[in-house]
C-alpha positions as CSV (number, residue, x, y, z in Angstrom):
1,M,-0.8,14.1,7.2
2,K,2.2,12.0,5.2
3,A,1.9,9.1,3.0
4,V,4.4,6.5,2.9
5,F,4.9,4.3,0.0
6,L,5.8,0.7,0.8
7,C,8.8,-0.3,-1.8
8,A,11.2,-2.7,-0.1
9,G,10.0,-6.3,-2.2
10,Y,12.3,-7.8,-4.4
11,G,9.2,-8.5,-7.0
12,T,10.5,-11.9,-7.3
13,R,7.3,-13.3,-9.5
14,L,8.1,-10.8,-11.5
15,Y,11.7,-11.8,-12.6
16,P,13.7,-11.1,-15.0
17,L,11.6,-7.5,-15.1
18,T,12.8,-6.6,-11.9
19,K,16.0,-8.0,-12.0
20,D,17.5,-5.0,-11.5
21,R,14.4,-2.3,-11.2
22,P,12.1,-2.3,-8.7
23,K,8.9,-3.0,-9.3
24,A,7.6,0.4,-8.3
25,L,9.8,1.6,-11.4
26,L,8.7,-0.4,-13.6
27,S,7.2,1.5,-16.9
28,I,2.8,1.5,-16.7
29,A,2.1,3.3,-20.4
30,G,5.4,5.0,-20.5
31,E,6.3,6.0,-17.0
32,P,7.0,4.8,-13.9
33,L,4.1,3.2,-11.9
34,L,4.9,5.1,-8.9
35,N,4.4,8.7,-10.9
36,H,0.8,7.6,-11.0
37,L,0.3,6.9,-7.7
38,V,1.9,10.1,-6.9
39,R,-0.6,12.3,-9.2
40,K,-3.0,10.7,-7.0
41,L,-2.4,12.4,-4.0
42,E,-1.4,16.1,-5.3
43,P,-5.0,17.4,-5.2
44,I,-4.8,16.0,-1.3
45,A,-4.0,19.4,0.3
46,K,-3.6,17.7,3.8
47,I,-0.4,15.8,2.6
48,D,2.9,17.6,2.4
49,Q,4.8,14.6,2.9
50,I,5.9,11.4,0.7
51,I,8.0,8.8,2.2
52,L,9.3,5.7,0.4
53,V,10.4,3.2,1.8
54,S,13.3,1.5,-0.5
55,N,15.6,-1.6,0.1
56,G,19.4,-1.1,-0.2
57,R,19.3,-2.5,-4.0
58,F,17.2,0.1,-5.8
59,Y,17.9,2.7,-3.1
60,S,20.1,4.7,-5.6
61,A,17.6,4.1,-8.0
62,F,14.8,5.8,-5.9
63,C,16.7,8.4,-5.2
64,D,16.9,8.7,-9.4
65,W,13.7,8.8,-9.8
66,R,12.9,11.4,-7.0
67,G,15.3,14.1,-8.8
68,R,13.2,13.5,-12.1
69,V,9.4,12.9,-10.2
70,Q,7.1,16.1,-10.4
71,S,5.2,16.9,-7.2
72,T,4.4,19.5,-5.0
73,K,5.0,17.1,-1.8
74,K,8.4,16.8,-0.5
75,I,9.4,13.4,-0.8
76,S,12.0,11.4,1.3
77,V,13.9,7.8,0.4
78,V,14.5,5.7,3.4
79,N,16.6,3.0,2.9
80,D,15.8,-0.4,5.0
81,G,19.5,-1.5,4.3
82,T,18.7,-5.1,3.1
83,M,20.1,-6.4,-0.2
84,D,18.5,-9.4,-1.2
85,N,14.6,-11.2,-0.4
86,E,15.4,-13.7,1.9
87,H,16.7,-10.8,4.7
88,R,14.2,-8.5,3.7
89,L,12.4,-6.9,6.7
90,G,8.9,-7.2,5.7
91,A,6.2,-4.4,5.4
92,T,5.6,-3.8,8.8
93,R,8.8,-3.2,10.3
94,D,9.7,-0.9,6.8
95,L,6.6,1.0,8.0
96,K,8.1,1.7,11.4
97,L,11.8,2.5,10.0
98,A,9.7,5.2,8.2
99,L,7.9,6.5,10.8
100,D,10.8,7.1,12.9
101,E,13.7,8.2,10.4
102,E,11.4,10.8,9.4
103,Q,9.9,11.5,13.2
104,V,6.3,10.9,11.5
105,R,3.8,12.4,14.4
106,D,0.6,13.0,12.3
107,D,-1.4,10.6,10.3
108,I,-0.2,8.5,7.6
109,L,-1.9,7.1,4.3
110,V,-0.1,3.9,3.5
111,L,0.7,2.0,0.2
112,A,1.7,-0.6,-1.8
113,S,3.5,0.0,-4.5
114,D,2.3,-2.6,-6.6
115,N,-1.6,-1.5,-6.5
116,L,-2.7,0.4,-9.6
117,F,-6.0,1.8,-9.8
118,D,-7.9,4.7,-11.9
119,S,-10.3,5.9,-8.9
120,D,-9.5,8.7,-6.9
121,L,-7.5,8.8,-3.5
122,T,-9.5,12.0,-2.0
123,S,-13.0,10.0,-1.5
124,F,-11.0,7.7,0.8
125,V,-9.5,10.6,3.1
126,S,-12.8,12.7,2.6
127,F,-14.4,9.0,3.7
128,T,-12.4,9.0,6.9
129,E,-13.0,12.3,8.2
130,A,-16.5,12.0,7.5
131,K,-16.6,8.4,9.9
132,K,-13.8,10.4,12.4
133,A,-12.0,6.5,11.7
134,Q,-9.0,6.2,14.0
135,A,-7.5,3.6,11.2
136,A,-9.6,2.3,7.5
137,V,-8.3,0.0,4.6
138,G,-9.4,0.4,0.9
139,V,-11.1,-2.8,-0.6
140,Y,-12.0,-3.9,-3.9
141,D,-14.7,-6.5,-4.6
142,V,-12.9,-9.1,-7.2
143,H,-16.9,-10.7,-7.8
144,D,-15.6,-14.3,-8.0
145,R,-15.3,-16.5,-4.9
146,V,-12.7,-18.5,-7.0
147,L,-10.5,-15.0,-7.6
148,A,-10.7,-13.9,-4.2
149,S,-9.3,-16.9,-2.5
150,Q,-5.7,-15.2,-4.1
151,Y,-6.0,-11.8,-2.3
152,G,-5.9,-11.3,1.9
153,L,-10.2,-10.6,2.1
154,V,-12.1,-8.5,4.6
155,E,-15.4,-9.5,6.3
156,T,-17.4,-6.1,7.7
157,D,-20.5,-5.0,9.5
158,S,-23.4,-2.8,8.3
159,E,-21.7,-0.2,9.5
160,S,-18.6,-0.6,7.5
161,R,-16.4,-2.0,10.7
162,V,-14.3,-4.5,9.3
163,T,-15.1,-8.0,11.7
164,R,-12.7,-10.3,10.3
165,F,-9.2,-10.6,8.0
166,L,-9.4,-13.9,5.9
167,E,-5.8,-14.7,3.9
168,K,-6.3,-16.3,0.7
169,P,-8.9,-18.4,2.1
170,K,-9.6,-21.8,0.3
171,D,-13.6,-21.2,0.9
172,P,-13.9,-17.2,0.6
173,P,-16.7,-16.1,2.5
174,T,-16.6,-12.8,0.8
175,T,-15.4,-11.4,-2.7
176,L,-14.4,-8.0,-0.6
177,A,-10.3,-7.6,-1.0
178,S,-7.8,-5.3,0.9
179,M,-5.9,-3.5,-1.4
180,G,-3.2,-2.6,0.5
181,I,-4.4,1.1,0.6
182,Y,-4.4,2.4,4.7
183,Y,-5.4,4.8,6.6
184,L,-4.1,5.1,10.2
185,S,-4.1,7.7,12.8
186,K,-1.5,9.7,14.7
187,W,-2.3,7.1,17.6
188,C,-2.8,4.2,15.3
189,A,0.7,4.8,13.8
190,R,2.4,4.7,17.5
191,L,0.6,1.2,18.4
192,I,2.8,-0.1,15.7
193,D,5.4,-0.2,17.6
194,R,3.9,-2.2,20.2
195,Y,2.5,-4.8,17.5
196,V,6.5,-5.2,16.3
197,E,7.1,-6.3,19.8
198,T,4.0,-9.0,20.2
199,G,6.5,-11.2,17.4
200,L,3.3,-11.6,15.3
201,R,3.9,-11.2,11.3
202,L,5.7,-8.5,9.8
203,D,5.4,-9.1,6.1
204,A,2.5,-7.8,5.3
205,P,0.6,-4.8,6.8
206,G,-2.6,-7.0,6.4
207,F,-1.8,-8.7,9.6
208,Y,-0.7,-5.4,11.4
209,M,-4.4,-4.0,10.4
210,E,-6.2,-7.2,11.6
211,W,-4.3,-6.6,14.7
212,L,-5.5,-3.4,14.9
213,S,-9.0,-4.1,14.4
214,K,-9.3,-5.7,17.9
215,Q,-7.7,-2.5,19.7
216,T,-10.3,-0.1,17.9
217,D,-12.6,0.4,15.2
218,L,-11.2,0.0,11.9
219,F,-13.5,1.1,8.8
220,V,-13.5,0.1,4.8
221,F,-14.0,2.0,2.1
222,S,-14.7,-0.2,-1.4
223,F,-12.5,1.6,-4.3
224,Q,-14.8,1.1,-7.6
225,G,-13.4,1.2,-11.2
226,K,-10.3,-1.1,-12.2
227,W,-7.6,-2.3,-9.7
228,F,-4.4,-4.2,-10.4
229,D,-2.5,-6.0,-8.2
230,I,0.7,-6.4,-9.9
231,G,2.0,-9.3,-8.4
232,D,3.0,-11.3,-11.9
233,L,3.6,-10.5,-15.2
234,D,0.4,-11.6,-16.9
235,S,-1.1,-8.8,-14.1
236,Y,1.5,-6.0,-15.1
237,Q,0.9,-6.5,-19.1
238,E,-2.6,-6.4,-18.2
239,A,-2.1,-3.0,-16.3
240,D,0.0,-1.6,-18.4
241,A,-2.7,-2.4,-21.7
242,Y,-5.6,-0.9,-19.8
243,F,-3.5,3.0,-19.2
244,A,-1.4,2.9,-22.0
245,R,-5.9,2.7,-23.3
246,K,-7.1,5.1,-21.6
247,R,-3.8,7.5,-21.9
């Protein structure tokens, strides 16, 4: 299994913090955000490689980070070649680029690099194995319908299968938010090529997962504990303070 970090965004809502530094390398409790995520992958023995997709502007920063971070996994950094937010490829094309560049033919675990949580990832991987799932998405119950309207949401059936995706609905029928954590079997990973050819939206992997849910059963796994979607200064400061207290 390979793990893929999607790190090619420009973090414009966090300016000026991210003017000269990628969001994924902002300090959380005294160390880069990515370090926290890498540690969550260490106990998963079947993951033998971490692939990080960067844009062109911050590629060298991620290469420097790779030389400092401690991990038992091989870490590769892929450059998508873009230099500004206006020309970004979109997360799904970045994911396809990572798989093509590294010639991945394995199952993959995909993580958005601006999400931080205190649950482990081993339970998520074990869940996919128990379900014999072709694909799964990590969700978090925000327990508030007003707050839920700010997220991509997931409706499910009694067997934990996805029945519908909703992108920031004004009147949310559910409070289950997609966390930007995805499992894709190697079969589902190969379908990304077909999805890109459809001309559908490429800016967030959730759109691919919605399309995929019509091709196969897509299961959800509910994470517990705390979850931070670090999109603006307030959420960044809240995450930093929370993990500093835990430390």
